[in-house]
Structures are given as C-alpha cells and as structure tokens.
N, C-alpha and C positions, 0 to 999 in steps of 0.2 A: 503494500500499500504506500501511497504517497502522502505527503504532509498535507494537513487539512487546508482547504481553500486555495489550493495552488493551481487550478485549472485555468491559468491565464497563459495563452499562446504567446510566443515571443513578440508577435506582432500586435498584442493587446487585445486579442479576443478573449472574452471571459465566458467560460462554459458553466452552465448551471444544470439542474435536474428538477423536474416537477414532482411534488409530493402526491399528485393524483395518480403517479405511477408507483406509490408506496402505500397504497390504501390499506394494506394488511399489516402496517407497522404503526406502533405508536409515534407520535410526531417526534419526540425526543429521540428515539431510536432511528428514524428516518434521517433526521439532520445529522446524526453522528455518522451513519453509513454514507451519506452523500459527502460529507466533509472528508471522511477517512479515505474514501476513493480519490480525492484530490480536486473535486469540483470547487469552483469559485463562488458559487451562489446557489440559491434555491428559489423555485417558483412555488409558492406556498398557496395551494387551494384551500381556502376557509372551507371547512366542512365540519360534519357532526363529530368526527374523530381527530380532526385536525384544526385545532383552534376554532372551535365552534363560536361564531359571533354572537349567539343568542344564549349561551350557557351561563349559569351564575358564576360569579367569581371571575368574570372576564379580565378585569383590570390586572389582577394578580397573574393570571395565565399569560397575558401580553407582556408583562415585566419579565416573567421567566423565559419566555421565548426570546425576548430582546437579549437578555444575558447569555442565553445559549448561542445565539447567532454571533454575538460578539466573541464568546469564547472559541467558537469554531472558525472564526474568520470568514462567515459566509455573508455575500450580498443577498438582496431579498428583492423580489417582486411579488405582488399580491395577485392572485388569480381568483376568479369568482365563478367558475363553472361547476360548482358542486351540483350533482344530479337531483337528489331528493331532499335537500337540506330545507327547502320552503314547503314542499308538498310530498307527503310520503307516497302518493298514488301517481303523480305525474311528473315525469323527468323534466327539470329545468323550469317548471311551472311555479308561480306565474312569472312571466317576462314583463318588460315595460310595455308589451303590446297588448296584454290581456285587459279585461274590463276593470279589473281592480289590481293595479301594478303596485299598490302601496307596500306589500310585503317585499317586492324586488327593490323598490326605491329605498327602504329601510335597510335592507341587506347591503346595498351599494354604499349607503350612508356609513354604515358600520364598517365596511371594508376600507373606506377612505380614512376613518378615524384610526382604525388599527394600522393602516399603511403609515399614517403620520407618526403614530407611536412607536412604530418599528423602524422608521427611517427608510421605508421602502422606495425604491427607485422608480417604481410605476405601480399603479393599480389598474388591472386589466379587467374588461367586461366586453359584453357583446349585446346584439339586439334580441336575439330570440327568433323563433320560428312564427310566422303569422298564423294565428288561429283561423280556422276556416269560417268562423262566424264574423270575422272582423274584416273590413274592406281594406284594400291596400292604402288608400288614402287616410283613413282613420288610424291604421296601424302606424303610418309615417308620422302623423301629427302626435300620436302618444309617444313614439320614440324620440321626437324632438324635444317634447316637454320633459320627459323623464330624463333625458340627458342633460338638459339645462338645469334640472334640479341637482344632479350628481355633480356636475361642473361647479355649481355654486358652492357646494360643500367642499370640493377639492381646493377651489381657490381660497376659501376661508382658512385652510390649514397648510396651503403649500404643497399640495400633493399633485404629481403628474398623473394624468390618465391615459391609458392606452386602450383604444377601442379596436376590438378585433373583427374584421370581416371573417364570417364563417359560412362555408358552403351550406345551402338549405335555409339559411336565416334571411331576414329582411334586408339586412346588410351583408352581402355575400362576397363581394370583392372589393378590390381597391377603388374602383369607379363609384361604387355605392358609398365607400367611406368618404371620398371627396365631396360627394353631394351632401352627406350628413354634416361634415365639417363646415361646408359653406352655410348650410341651413341654420347652424348654430352661431354664425357670425365668425367662423375661423378662430375659435378661442385658442389662446397660447397653452392652455393647460390640457388640452385635448390632443394627444398624439395618436399614433397607430401602433397596434400590436400586429406584427406580421408573422404569421405561421408559414414557415417554408414550405411545407407539405401542401398547404392550401394553394399556394402558387402554382405548384405543379399540377394540382388537381383541376383548376379551372380557370386560371388567368391566361389571356391570349398571348402574353409576352413571356419570354424566358424567365426563369427564377432569378438569375443575376440581375436582369433588367427590372424586375419587381423590387429588388432591393434598392437599386439606384433611383427608381421612380418615386419612392416614399422616403428618400434619404433626409429630407428636411423636416420630417414628422416622426421618424422612427423612435420609438422609445422603449420597446420591448420586442424580442424576438423569441419565438417558439421554433424548434427545429425537430424534424422527423422525416421519414421517407415516406413517399407517396406515389400512386400511379395516376396518369391522366384520367380524369373522369371518374375516379373512385375515391370517395372520401373515407378513408381508412388509414389511421396512423400506423406506420410500419416502422420496425427497427431498420437502422441503416443497412443498406445493401439489398433489402428485401423490395425496394421500389424502383423508380426509374431516375431519381435525381443524382446528377453529378455534383457532388459537394464541394470539391476544391474551388471551382469557380464562384459558387455562392459564398463561401468563406472569404474569397479574395474580394468579392464585391462589398462585403460587410468592412473588410480592411480599407478598401478604396474610399468609402465614404466616411470613414473615421468613426464608425459606430463604437461605442465603449460600454453599452449596456450589457446585460446578461443575454447569452444565447442558450436558452434553457430546453433541454430535451423534454418533448411532449409525447409520452406513451401512456396514456391513461388506461389501457387495457392489458398492462404488462406487470401488474403488481404481484402476480403469482410467482414471478421470478424476479423481482426488483433488484436485489443486489447484483445479480449476474448480469442483467440487462444494463443496469447502469454502468458497470465496469466495461463491458463491450462497448458501449455507446461512447464513453469518454476516450477510450483507445482509438475508436474509429474517427472521432472528431479531431483529436491530436494528430493522427496520420494524415487525414485530409488537410488540415490546416498546414502541415509542413510541406505539402506539395505545391509547387509554383507553376507547373504546366497546366495552362487553361484550356479546356475543351469546350466546343460550341454546344450550347444546350438547345435542345429541340424547340421549335416554335410552331405556330399554327393554332388555329381556333380549335379549342377542346370540344369534344362531343358532349352531349348532354350528360350531366353528372349522375352516375349510377351509384346507388347505395346498396352494399351487400347486406348479408344477414345481421341480425341483432340491432337493427335501427341505428346504423352508424352515421346518420345524417348529422347528429350533434354529438360529438364526442364529450 
C-alpha cells in the first residue's frame, strides 16, 4: 500500500474514489481503505449509512468526519445521488421536478451546509427524471426554481455547486447544462460536474473535447468507463474510452479538482476494484501518446437490465 492521500499524478491530477462504491463498508472504514490505497480524495455520497444528513447528532458526526479527513489527508466533494434516502419505495424520489420537491430541496440545503462544514471542494447534484405526469415546461420551471434556492444557500456559505448532466434526466448533456446555467443568470457558484463515462455514452463530440468544452466551468469530475449509447458505469478497460487523451485534456485545461472514480454497482468488491482503478489511472496518466477518440452522433441511449438509467 502507498501513503495515505498520495494519488496526485506528477502533472497535478488528483484521483479520488466515490463512497457509493463502498456501500457495504462503514464510512470510517471506507475512508481508511481509500486513503490507504493512496487516493488523494473522496467523493462522499450522503446516505443512510454514510453521513445521513437527517440523522440525530449530525453536528457531532460531521465534526468526526472532518477530523478523519484531515487525519487521512483526503480532499472531498459531496455527492447527492443516494437512491432511497428520501423515499424508501421510489429511487431518487422526490426530485426537483416532482409536485412536492420540498424534501429534495431540504436535502440539498443540508448537503450544502455539510459541504461548508467539511470544506468540500464542490457539492454535486442533478435534475432527476421528469415524472410522466409533469409536462416538460412545468418540469423545467420547477428545476430552475429549485436550483435558484440551492444556489442561494450555497452563496450564503461560500460553497461551489457542480450540476451534473445525467443520461435519462431532464438535464442530460452539456447543451442542457448550458441552457440551465443561462436560465439561472450564469451564477458564478454553479459549475458543472462532468462524468467522463456520460460523455462517451451520449455526447456528440469526443470525450477530450467535452473536457475542453466545459473547461471554464468544470468544478468536479467523475470517471468511469462506458460504451456509446449504454448508460452503465464500467470498470476501466471494460468500455470504449481511451483514457490517456482524457487525462491529457484535464491537464491541458489546468483542472485541479478531484477526479473521482464513480462505480456505484461495485461495492461487493470495493477494495479490489478501488486498487485496480488507481493502478489503471496512474498508468494512463503516465502515458503521453495521444490517440484519436471516436466521434459522431450517438445512437439512442439504450438502458440495460436493472434500470441503469440513473446510477
């Protein structure tokens, strides 16, 4: 094992790992494993078993996590993609698009407050899938209103927000993010969370070009492998992405935030997967030969088994 928090490539890239890929570990144990493997940071998904934002005694637990992060030398981003935290029956519900978005707004407000207390580099969130009973126009208006409330909370405590385009959601791609950003008045506190796999899945341009396209607004990076048109987070090497050019593009734009592995369906083998992932990223970062990434308009996005539309 390497020294804790050392996964910073010579060119400045900082690799992290998401706790949604350690769902079967206690949070303290997950942080220790991530640090012991040599990652520089963690993408912490607030969830019932990982710093539940609605649990009693939250302030004390936040203080304990802050101390642990400092002890382990880990950077931090906050993720808000917990599946059943707000509704035990319906995944990711309610979203900002539902008839009653109040639970989601309160969750995001709490995430912002926790992010401020922990010194998070970014707090990441997304739009959600439009309910079938809600028209696109109404869903959009609700999204803009909800985001404005969250941005106000973030501005009050100096927290940076990263809004993530997600395949299958109302804001699915970079173009949708730009539309939302403009509708909100281009707030300085609202950046973009870019999932590298999503770029391969559905963006019309190459993955490195996606990185360059959002350079001015990039505050958070999730990284995983993926295939064109299939929204399924894969281990590195199991998909179609050529990673050295992607990492080179991140270096080129001077990105210094976390590049956190996003494998939410791999908790059954978390330590081994995390170790393999870091080895892969370090090897890819050390390569200097750039290969041309495939371009062209993607086919319609296909969702395989287990409802993988929203990871």
